[in-house]
DOGU-166622 format. One record per residue: residue number from 0; residue in one letter; x, y, z of N, C-alpha, C, O in turn. Coordinates in Angstrom, 1 decimal. Layout:
residues N
<num=NUM&residu=A&nxx=X&nyy=Y&nzz=Z&caxx=X&cayy=Y&cazz=Z&cxx=X&cyy=Y&czz=Z&oxx=X&oyy=Y&ozz=Z>
...
END
This chain:
residues 99
<num=0&residu=X&nxx=7.5&nyy=-15.6&nzz=2.7&caxx=7.2&cayy=-14.2&cazz=2.2&cxx=5.7&cyy=-14.0&czz=2.6&oxx=4.9&oyy=-15.0&ozz=2.7>
<num=1&residu=X&nxx=5.4&nyy=-12.7&nzz=2.9&caxx=4.1&cayy=-12.3&cazz=3.3&cxx=3.6&cyy=-11.3&czz=2.3&oxx=4.3&oyy=-10.4&ozz=1.9>
<num=2&residu=X&nxx=2.3&nyy=-11.4&nzz=2.1&caxx=1.6&cayy=-10.3&cazz=1.3&cxx=0.5&cyy=-9.7&czz=2.0&oxx=-0.3&oyy=-10.4&ozz=2.5>
<num=3&residu=X&nxx=0.4&nyy=-8.4&nzz=2.1&caxx=-0.7&cayy=-7.7&cazz=2.6&cxx=-1.5&cyy=-7.0&czz=1.6&oxx=-0.9&oyy=-6.4&ozz=0.7>
<num=4&residu=X&nxx=-2.8&nyy=-7.1&nzz=1.7&caxx=-3.8&cayy=-6.5&cazz=0.8&cxx=-4.6&cyy=-5.5&czz=1.6&oxx=-5.2&oyy=-5.9&ozz=2.6>
<num=5&residu=X&nxx=-4.5&nyy=-4.2&nzz=1.1&caxx=-5.3&cayy=-3.1&cazz=1.9&cxx=-6.2&cyy=-2.5&czz=0.9&oxx=-5.8&oyy=-2.1&ozz=-0.2>
<num=6&residu=X&nxx=-7.5&nyy=-2.4&nzz=1.3&caxx=-8.5&cayy=-1.8&cazz=0.4&cxx=-9.0&cyy=-0.5&czz=1.1&oxx=-9.4&oyy=-0.5&ozz=2.3>
<num=7&residu=X&nxx=-9.0&nyy=0.5&nzz=0.3&caxx=-9.6&cayy=1.8&cazz=0.8&cxx=-10.5&cyy=2.5&czz=-0.2&oxx=-10.4&oyy=2.3&ozz=-1.4>
<num=8&residu=X&nxx=-11.4&nyy=3.4&nzz=0.4&caxx=-12.2&cayy=4.2&cazz=-0.4&cxx=-11.8&cyy=5.6&czz=-0.2&oxx=-11.5&oyy=6.0&ozz=0.9>
<num=9&residu=X&nxx=-11.7&nyy=6.3&nzz=-1.4&caxx=-11.2&cayy=7.7&cazz=-1.3&cxx=-12.3&cyy=8.7&czz=-1.4&oxx=-13.4&oyy=8.4&ozz=-1.9>
<num=10&residu=X&nxx=-12.1&nyy=9.9&nzz=-0.9&caxx=-13.1&cayy=10.9&cazz=-1.0&cxx=-13.1&cyy=11.4&czz=-2.5&oxx=-12.1&oyy=11.4&ozz=-3.2>
<num=11&residu=X&nxx=-14.3&nyy=11.7&nzz=-3.0&caxx=-14.4&cayy=12.1&cazz=-4.4&cxx=-13.5&cyy=13.3&czz=-4.7&oxx=-13.4&oyy=14.3&ozz=-4.0>
<num=12&residu=X&nxx=-12.7&nyy=13.2&nzz=-5.8&caxx=-11.9&cayy=14.2&cazz=-6.3&cxx=-10.5&cyy=14.1&czz=-5.7&oxx=-9.6&oyy=14.9&ozz=-6.1>
<num=13&residu=X&nxx=-10.3&nyy=13.3&nzz=-4.7&caxx=-8.9&cayy=13.1&cazz=-4.1&cxx=-8.0&cyy=12.0&czz=-4.7&oxx=-6.9&oyy=11.8&ozz=-4.3>
<num=14&residu=X&nxx=-8.6&nyy=11.3&nzz=-5.7&caxx=-7.9&cayy=10.2&cazz=-6.2&cxx=-6.5&cyy=10.6&czz=-6.7&oxx=-5.5&oyy=9.9&ozz=-6.4>
<num=15&residu=X&nxx=-6.3&nyy=11.6&nzz=-7.5&caxx=-4.9&cayy=11.8&cazz=-8.1&cxx=-3.9&cyy=12.1&czz=-7.1&oxx=-2.7&oyy=11.8&ozz=-7.2>
<num=16&residu=X&nxx=-4.3&nyy=12.9&nzz=-6.0&caxx=-3.4&cayy=13.2&cazz=-4.9&cxx=-3.0&cyy=11.9&czz=-4.1&oxx=-1.9&oyy=11.7&ozz=-3.8>
<num=17&residu=X&nxx=-4.0&nyy=11.2&nzz=-3.8&caxx=-3.8&cayy=9.9&cazz=-3.0&cxx=-2.9&cyy=9.0&czz=-3.9&oxx=-1.9&oyy=8.4&ozz=-3.3>
<num=18&residu=X&nxx=-3.2&nyy=8.8&nzz=-5.2&caxx=-2.3&cayy=8.0&cazz=-6.0&cxx=-0.9&cyy=8.4&czz=-6.1&oxx=0.0&oyy=7.6&ozz=-6.1>
<num=19&residu=X&nxx=-0.7&nyy=9.8&nzz=-6.1&caxx=0.7&cayy=10.3&cazz=-6.1&cxx=1.5&cyy=10.0&czz=-4.8&oxx=2.7&oyy=9.8&ozz=-4.8>
<num=20&residu=X&nxx=0.7&nyy=10.1&nzz=-3.7&caxx=1.4&cayy=9.9&cazz=-2.4&cxx=1.7&cyy=8.4&czz=-2.3&oxx=2.7&oyy=8.0&ozz=-1.7>
<num=21&residu=X&nxx=0.8&nyy=7.4&nzz=-2.8&caxx=1.0&cayy=6.0&cazz=-2.8&cxx=2.2&cyy=5.7&czz=-3.7&oxx=3.0&oyy=4.8&ozz=-3.3>
<num=22&residu=X&nxx=2.4&nyy=6.3&nzz=-4.9&caxx=3.6&cayy=6.1&cazz=-5.7&cxx=4.9&cyy=6.5&czz=-5.0&oxx=5.9&oyy=5.8&ozz=-5.0>
<num=23&residu=X&nxx=4.8&nyy=7.6&nzz=-4.3&caxx=6.0&cayy=8.0&cazz=-3.5&cxx=6.3&cyy=7.0&czz=-2.4&oxx=7.5&oyy=6.7&ozz=-2.2>
<num=24&residu=X&nxx=5.3&nyy=6.4&nzz=-1.7&caxx=5.4&cayy=5.4&cazz=-0.7&cxx=6.0&cyy=4.1&czz=-1.3&oxx=6.9&oyy=3.6&ozz=-0.7>
<num=25&residu=X&nxx=5.6&nyy=3.7&nzz=-2.5&caxx=6.0&cayy=2.5&cazz=-3.1&cxx=7.6&cyy=2.7&czz=-3.5&oxx=8.4&oyy=1.8&ozz=-3.4>
<num=26&residu=X&nxx=7.8&nyy=3.8&nzz=-4.0&caxx=9.2&cayy=4.1&cazz=-4.5&cxx=10.1&cyy=4.1&czz=-3.3&oxx=11.2&oyy=3.5&ozz=-3.4>
<num=27&residu=X&nxx=9.7&nyy=4.7&nzz=-2.2&caxx=10.5&cayy=4.7&cazz=-0.9&cxx=10.7&cyy=3.3&czz=-0.4&oxx=11.8&oyy=2.9&ozz=0.2>
<num=28&residu=X&nxx=9.7&nyy=2.5&nzz=-0.5&caxx=9.8&cayy=1.1&cazz=0.1&cxx=10.8&cyy=0.2&czz=-0.6&oxx=11.4&oyy=-0.7&ozz=0.0>
<num=29&residu=X&nxx=11.1&nyy=0.5&nzz=-1.9&caxx=12.2&cayy=-0.3&cazz=-2.6&cxx=13.5&cyy=-0.2&czz=-1.8&oxx=14.3&oyy=-1.2&ozz=-2.0>
<num=30&residu=X&nxx=13.8&nyy=0.8&nzz=-1.0&caxx=15.1&cayy=0.7&cazz=-0.3&cxx=15.0&cyy=0.1&czz=1.1&oxx=16.0&oyy=0.1&ozz=1.8>
<num=31&residu=X&nxx=13.9&nyy=-0.4&nzz=1.4&caxx=13.7&cayy=-1.0&cazz=2.8&cxx=14.1&cyy=-2.4&czz=2.8&oxx=13.7&oyy=-3.2&ozz=1.9>
<num=32&residu=X&nxx=14.7&nyy=-2.9&nzz=3.9&caxx=15.1&cayy=-4.3&cazz=4.1&cxx=13.7&cyy=-5.2&czz=4.0&oxx=12.8&oyy=-4.8&ozz=4.6>
<num=33&residu=X&nxx=13.8&nyy=-6.3&nzz=3.2&caxx=12.6&cayy=-7.2&cazz=3.3&cxx=11.5&cyy=-6.8&czz=2.2&oxx=10.5&oyy=-7.6&ozz=2.1>
<num=34&residu=X&nxx=11.7&nyy=-5.7&nzz=1.5&caxx=10.7&cayy=-5.3&cazz=0.4&cxx=10.9&cyy=-6.3&czz=-0.7&oxx=12.0&oyy=-6.5&ozz=-1.2>
<num=35&residu=X&nxx=9.7&nyy=-6.8&nzz=-1.2&caxx=9.7&cayy=-7.7&cazz=-2.4&cxx=9.1&cyy=-6.9&czz=-3.6&oxx=9.7&oyy=-6.9&ozz=-4.7>
<num=36&residu=X&nxx=7.9&nyy=-6.3&nzz=-3.4&caxx=7.3&cayy=-5.6&cazz=-4.4&cxx=5.9&cyy=-5.2&czz=-4.1&oxx=5.3&oyy=-5.7&ozz=-3.0>
<num=37&residu=X&nxx=5.2&nyy=-4.3&nzz=-4.9&caxx=3.9&cayy=-3.8&cazz=-4.6&cxx=3.3&cyy=-3.4&czz=-5.8&oxx=3.9&oyy=-3.2&ozz=-6.8>
<num=38&residu=X&nxx=1.8&nyy=-3.3&nzz=-5.7&caxx=1.0&cayy=-2.9&cazz=-6.8&cxx=-0.1&cyy=-2.0&czz=-6.2&oxx=-0.5&oyy=-2.1&ozz=-5.0>
<num=39&residu=X&nxx=-0.5&nyy=-1.0&nzz=-7.0&caxx=-1.6&cayy=-0.1&cazz=-6.7&cxx=-2.7&cyy=-0.5&czz=-7.7&oxx=-2.4&oyy=-0.4&ozz=-8.9>
<num=40&residu=X&nxx=-3.9&nyy=-0.8&nzz=-7.3&caxx=-5.0&cayy=-1.3&cazz=-8.1&cxx=-6.1&cyy=-0.4&czz=-8.0&oxx=-6.4&oyy=0.1&ozz=-6.9>
<num=41&residu=X&nxx=-6.9&nyy=-0.2&nzz=-9.1&caxx=-8.1&cayy=0.5&cazz=-9.2&cxx=-9.2&cyy=-0.5&czz=-9.8&oxx=-9.0&oyy=-1.0&ozz=-10.9>
<num=42&residu=X&nxx=-10.2&nyy=-0.8&nzz=-9.0&caxx=-11.2&cayy=-1.7&cazz=-9.5&cxx=-12.0&cyy=-1.1&czz=-10.6&oxx=-12.3&oyy=0.1&ozz=-10.6>
<num=43&residu=X&nxx=-12.4&nyy=-1.9&nzz=-11.6&caxx=-13.1&cayy=-1.4&cazz=-12.8&cxx=-14.4&cyy=-0.8&czz=-12.5&oxx=-14.9&oyy=0.0&ozz=-13.2>
<num=44&residu=X&nxx=-15.0&nyy=-1.2&nzz=-11.4&caxx=-16.3&cayy=-0.8&cazz=-10.9&cxx=-16.3&cyy=0.2&czz=-9.8&oxx=-17.4&oyy=0.4&ozz=-9.1>
<num=45&residu=X&nxx=-15.2&nyy=0.8&nzz=-9.5&caxx=-15.1&cayy=1.8&cazz=-8.4&cxx=-13.9&cyy=2.7&czz=-8.5&oxx=-12.9&oyy=2.4&ozz=-7.9>
<num=46&residu=X&nxx=-14.0&nyy=3.7&nzz=-9.3&caxx=-12.8&cayy=4.6&cazz=-9.5&cxx=-12.3&cyy=5.4&czz=-8.3&oxx=-11.3&oyy=6.0&ozz=-8.3>
<num=47&residu=X&nxx=-13.1&nyy=5.4&nzz=-7.2&caxx=-12.7&cayy=6.0&cazz=-6.0&cxx=-12.3&cyy=5.0&czz=-4.9&oxx=-12.0&oyy=5.3&ozz=-3.8>
<num=48&residu=X&nxx=-12.1&nyy=3.7&nzz=-5.4&caxx=-11.5&cayy=2.7&cazz=-4.5&cxx=-10.2&cyy=2.3&czz=-4.9&oxx=-9.8&oyy=2.5&ozz=-6.1>
<num=49&residu=X&nxx=-9.4&nyy=1.8&nzz=-3.9&caxx=-8.0&cayy=1.4&cazz=-4.3&cxx=-7.7&cyy=0.1&czz=-3.5&oxx=-8.3&oyy=-0.2&ozz=-2.5>
<num=50&residu=X&nxx=-6.9&nyy=-0.8&nzz=-4.1&caxx=-6.4&cayy=-1.9&cazz=-3.4&cxx=-4.9&cyy=-1.8&czz=-3.5&oxx=-4.3&oyy=-1.6&ozz=-4.6>
<num=51&residu=X&nxx=-4.2&nyy=-2.0&nzz=-2.5&caxx=-2.7&cayy=-2.0&cazz=-2.4&cxx=-2.2&cyy=-3.4&czz=-2.1&oxx=-2.6&oyy=-3.9&ozz=-1.0>
<num=52&residu=X&nxx=-1.4&nyy=-3.9&nzz=-2.9&caxx=-0.8&cayy=-5.2&cazz=-2.6&cxx=0.8&cyy=-5.0&czz=-2.4&oxx=1.5&oyy=-4.4&ozz=-3.2>
<num=53&residu=X&nxx=1.1&nyy=-5.4&nzz=-1.2&caxx=2.5&cayy=-5.3&cazz=-0.8&cxx=3.0&cyy=-6.6&czz=-0.3&oxx=2.4&oyy=-7.3&ozz=0.5>
<num=54&residu=X&nxx=4.2&nyy=-7.0&nzz=-0.9&caxx=4.9&cayy=-8.3&cazz=-0.5&cxx=6.2&cyy=-8.0&czz=0.2&oxx=7.1&oyy=-7.3&ozz=-0.3>
<num=55&residu=X&nxx=6.4&nyy=-8.6&nzz=1.3&caxx=7.6&cayy=-8.4&cazz=2.2&cxx=8.2&cyy=-9.8&czz=2.6&oxx=7.4&oyy=-10.8&ozz=2.6>
<num=56&residu=X&nxx=9.4&nyy=-9.9&nzz=2.9&caxx=10.0&cayy=-11.1&cazz=3.3&cxx=9.4&cyy=-11.6&czz=4.6&oxx=9.4&oyy=-12.8&ozz=4.8>
<num=57&residu=X&nxx=9.0&nyy=-10.6&nzz=5.5&caxx=8.4&cayy=-11.0&cazz=6.7&cxx=7.5&cyy=-9.9&czz=7.2&oxx=7.6&oyy=-8.8&ozz=6.7>
<num=58&residu=X&nxx=6.6&nyy=-10.1&nzz=8.1&caxx=5.7&cayy=-9.1&cazz=8.6&cxx=6.6&cyy=-8.1&czz=9.5&oxx=6.3&oyy=-6.9&ozz=9.5>
<num=59&residu=X&nxx=7.6&nyy=-8.6&nzz=10.1&caxx=8.5&cayy=-7.8&cazz=10.9&cxx=9.1&cyy=-6.7&czz=10.0&oxx=9.2&oyy=-5.5&ozz=10.4>
<num=60&residu=X&nxx=9.5&nyy=-7.0&nzz=8.7&caxx=10.0&cayy=-6.1&cazz=7.8&cxx=9.0&cyy=-5.0&czz=7.5&oxx=9.3&oyy=-3.8&ozz=7.5>
<num=61&residu=X&nxx=7.8&nyy=-5.4&nzz=7.3&caxx=6.7&cayy=-4.5&cazz=7.1&cxx=6.4&cyy=-3.6&czz=8.2&oxx=6.2&oyy=-2.4&ozz=8.0>
<num=62&residu=X&nxx=6.4&nyy=-4.1&nzz=9.4&caxx=6.2&cayy=-3.3&cazz=10.7&cxx=7.4&cyy=-2.3&czz=10.8&oxx=7.1&oyy=-1.1&ozz=11.0>
<num=63&residu=X&nxx=8.6&nyy=-2.7&nzz=10.5&caxx=9.6&cayy=-1.7&cazz=10.6&cxx=9.5&cyy=-0.6&czz=9.7&oxx=9.9&oyy=0.5&ozz=10.0>
<num=64&residu=X&nxx=9.0&nyy=-0.9&nzz=8.4&caxx=8.7&cayy=0.2&cazz=7.4&cxx=7.7&cyy=1.2&czz=7.9&oxx=7.8&oyy=2.3&ozz=7.5>
<num=65&residu=X&nxx=6.9&nyy=0.8&nzz=8.8&caxx=5.9&cayy=1.7&cazz=9.3&cxx=6.4&cyy=2.7&czz=10.3&oxx=5.7&oyy=3.6&ozz=10.7>
<num=66&residu=X&nxx=7.7&nyy=2.5&nzz=10.7&caxx=8.4&cayy=3.5&cazz=11.6&cxx=9.3&cyy=4.4&czz=10.8&oxx=9.9&oyy=5.3&ozz=11.3>
<num=67&residu=X&nxx=9.3&nyy=4.2&nzz=9.4&caxx=10.1&cayy=5.0&cazz=8.6&cxx=9.5&cyy=6.4&czz=8.4&oxx=8.3&oyy=6.6&ozz=8.3>
<num=68&residu=X&nxx=10.4&nyy=7.4&nzz=8.3&caxx=10.0&cayy=8.8&cazz=8.1&cxx=9.1&cyy=9.0&czz=6.9&oxx=8.1&oyy=9.6&ozz=7.0>
<num=69&residu=X&nxx=9.5&nyy=8.4&nzz=5.8&caxx=8.7&cayy=8.5&cazz=4.5&cxx=7.4&cyy=7.9&czz=4.7&oxx=6.4&oyy=8.4&ozz=4.2>
<num=70&residu=X&nxx=7.3&nyy=6.7&nzz=5.3&caxx=6.0&cayy=6.2&cazz=5.5&cxx=5.1&cyy=7.1&czz=6.3&oxx=3.9&oyy=7.3&ozz=5.9>
<num=71&residu=X&nxx=5.6&nyy=7.7&nzz=7.4&caxx=4.7&cayy=8.5&cazz=8.3&cxx=4.3&cyy=9.8&czz=7.4&oxx=3.2&oyy=10.2&ozz=7.6>
<num=72&residu=X&nxx=5.2&nyy=10.3&nzz=6.6&caxx=4.8&cayy=11.5&cazz=5.8&cxx=3.8&cyy=11.1&czz=4.9&oxx=2.8&oyy=11.9&ozz=4.7>
<num=73&residu=X&nxx=3.9&nyy=10.0&nzz=4.2&caxx=2.8&cayy=9.7&cazz=3.2&cxx=1.5&cyy=9.3&czz=3.9&oxx=0.4&oyy=9.6&ozz=3.4>
<num=74&residu=X&nxx=1.6&nyy=8.7&nzz=5.1&caxx=0.4&cayy=8.4&cazz=5.8&cxx=-0.3&cyy=9.7&czz=6.2&oxx=-1.6&oyy=9.7&ozz=6.0>
<num=75&residu=X&nxx=0.3&nyy=10.7&nzz=6.6&caxx=-0.2&cayy=12.0&cazz=7.0&cxx=-1.0&cyy=12.5&czz=5.7&oxx=-2.1&oyy=13.1&ozz=5.9>
<num=76&residu=X&nxx=-0.4&nyy=12.5&nzz=4.6&caxx=-0.9&cayy=13.0&cazz=3.3&cxx=-2.2&cyy=12.3&czz=2.9&oxx=-3.2&oyy=12.9&ozz=2.5>
<num=77&residu=X&nxx=-2.1&nyy=10.9&nzz=3.1&caxx=-3.1&cayy=10.1&cazz=2.5&cxx=-4.4&cyy=10.0&czz=3.4&oxx=-5.5&oyy=9.9&ozz=2.9>
<num=78&residu=X&nxx=-4.2&nyy=10.0&nzz=4.8&caxx=-5.3&cayy=9.8&cazz=5.7&cxx=-6.5&cyy=10.8&czz=5.5&oxx=-7.7&oyy=10.4&ozz=5.6>
<num=79&residu=X&nxx=-6.2&nyy=12.0&nzz=5.2&caxx=-7.2&cayy=13.0&cazz=5.0&cxx=-7.9&cyy=12.9&czz=3.6&oxx=-8.9&oyy=13.6&ozz=3.4>
<num=80&residu=X&nxx=-7.3&nyy=12.0&nzz=2.8&caxx=-8.0&cayy=11.9&cazz=1.5&cxx=-8.9&cyy=10.6&czz=1.3&oxx=-9.6&oyy=10.4&ozz=0.4>
<num=81&residu=X&nxx=-8.9&nyy=9.9&nzz=2.4&caxx=-9.6&cayy=8.6&cazz=2.4&cxx=-11.0&cyy=8.8&czz=3.1&oxx=-11.1&oyy=9.6&ozz=4.1>
<num=82&residu=X&nxx=-12.0&nyy=8.1&nzz=2.7&caxx=-13.3&cayy=8.1&cazz=3.2&cxx=-13.4&cyy=7.0&czz=4.2&oxx=-13.8&oyy=5.9&ozz=3.9>
<num=83&residu=X&nxx=-13.0&nyy=7.3&nzz=5.4&caxx=-13.0&cayy=6.2&cazz=6.5&cxx=-11.6&cyy=5.4&czz=6.5&oxx=-10.7&oyy=5.8&ozz=5.8>
<num=84&residu=X&nxx=-11.6&nyy=4.4&nzz=7.3&caxx=-10.4&cayy=3.5&cazz=7.4&cxx=-10.4&cyy=2.5&czz=6.3&oxx=-11.4&oyy=2.3&ozz=5.6>
<num=85&residu=X&nxx=-9.4&nyy=1.8&nzz=6.1&caxx=-9.3&cayy=0.7&cazz=5.1&cxx=-9.4&cyy=-0.7&czz=5.8&oxx=-9.4&oyy=-0.8&ozz=7.0>
<num=86&residu=X&nxx=-9.5&nyy=-1.6&nzz=4.9&caxx=-9.5&cayy=-3.0&cazz=5.4&cxx=-8.2&cyy=-3.6&czz=4.9&oxx=-7.7&oyy=-3.4&ozz=3.8>
<num=87&residu=X&nxx=-7.6&nyy=-4.4&nzz=5.8&caxx=-6.4&cayy=-5.0&cazz=5.5&cxx=-6.5&cyy=-6.6&czz=5.8&oxx=-7.1&oyy=-7.0&ozz=6.8>
<num=88&residu=X&nxx=-5.8&nyy=-7.4&nzz=4.9&caxx=-5.7&cayy=-8.9&cazz=5.1&cxx=-4.3&cyy=-9.2&czz=4.8&oxx=-3.7&oyy=-8.7&ozz=3.9>
<num=89&residu=X&nxx=-3.8&nyy=-10.2&nzz=5.6&caxx=-2.4&cayy=-10.8&cazz=5.4&cxx=-2.6&cyy=-12.2&czz=4.8&oxx=-3.5&oyy=-12.9&ozz=5.1>
<num=90&residu=X&nxx=-1.6&nyy=-12.5&nzz=3.9&caxx=-1.5&cayy=-13.8&cazz=3.3&cxx=0.0&cyy=-14.3&czz=3.3&oxx=0.9&oyy=-13.6&ozz=3.0>
<num=91&residu=X&nxx=0.1&nyy=-15.5&nzz=3.6&caxx=1.4&cayy=-16.2&cazz=3.5&cxx=1.5&cyy=-16.6&czz=2.0&oxx=0.6&oyy=-17.2&ozz=1.4>
<num=92&residu=X&nxx=2.6&nyy=-16.2&nzz=1.4&caxx=2.8&cayy=-16.6&cazz=0.0&cxx=3.3&cyy=-18.1&czz=-0.1&oxx=4.3&oyy=-18.4&ozz=0.5>
<num=93&residu=X&nxx=2.5&nyy=-19.0&nzz=-0.7&caxx=2.9&cayy=-20.3&cazz=-0.9&cxx=3.6&cyy=-20.5&czz=-2.2&oxx=4.6&oyy=-21.2&ozz=-2.2>
<num=94&residu=X&nxx=3.2&nyy=-20.0&nzz=-3.3&caxx=3.9&cayy=-20.0&cazz=-4.5&cxx=3.8&cyy=-18.7&czz=-5.3&oxx=2.8&oyy=-18.1&ozz=-5.3>
<num=95&residu=X&nxx=4.9&nyy=-18.4&nzz=-5.9&caxx=5.0&cayy=-17.2&cazz=-6.7&cxx=5.4&cyy=-17.4&czz=-8.1&oxx=6.4&oyy=-18.1&ozz=-8.3>
<num=96&residu=X&nxx=4.7&nyy=-16.9&nzz=-9.1&caxx=5.3&cayy=-17.1&cazz=-10.5&cxx=5.2&cyy=-15.8&czz=-11.2&oxx=4.2&oyy=-15.1&ozz=-11.1>
<num=97&residu=X&nxx=6.2&nyy=-15.4&nzz=-11.9&caxx=6.2&cayy=-14.2&cazz=-12.7&cxx=6.9&cyy=-14.4&czz=-14.1&oxx=7.6&oyy=-15.4&ozz=-14.3>
<num=98&residu=X&nxx=6.6&nyy=-13.5&nzz=-15.0&caxx=7.2&cayy=-13.7&cazz=-16.3&cxx=8.6&cyy=-13.6&czz=-16.3&oxx=9.2&oyy=-13.7&ozz=-17.4>
END
């Protein structure tokens, strides 16, 4: 399993619209092959920043998701709300534990 962590900074005042688009994206991802789960995080010291955690069975599954119509639509909505590009890092999941 692979997890990707993406960090972005949002333009002031755009946070609610960006968050709504990300919720739409995460909801749509549930139906994609290889989707494991995701989280949208707001750091306590930066209300205009976001971290998105997405876990997939493989990076190929994640790449295929980027060809999906819903992903493209949400990307178009979200790009104009961000202050610059984001930073992305990939991790191989070694161990996972949940309640």
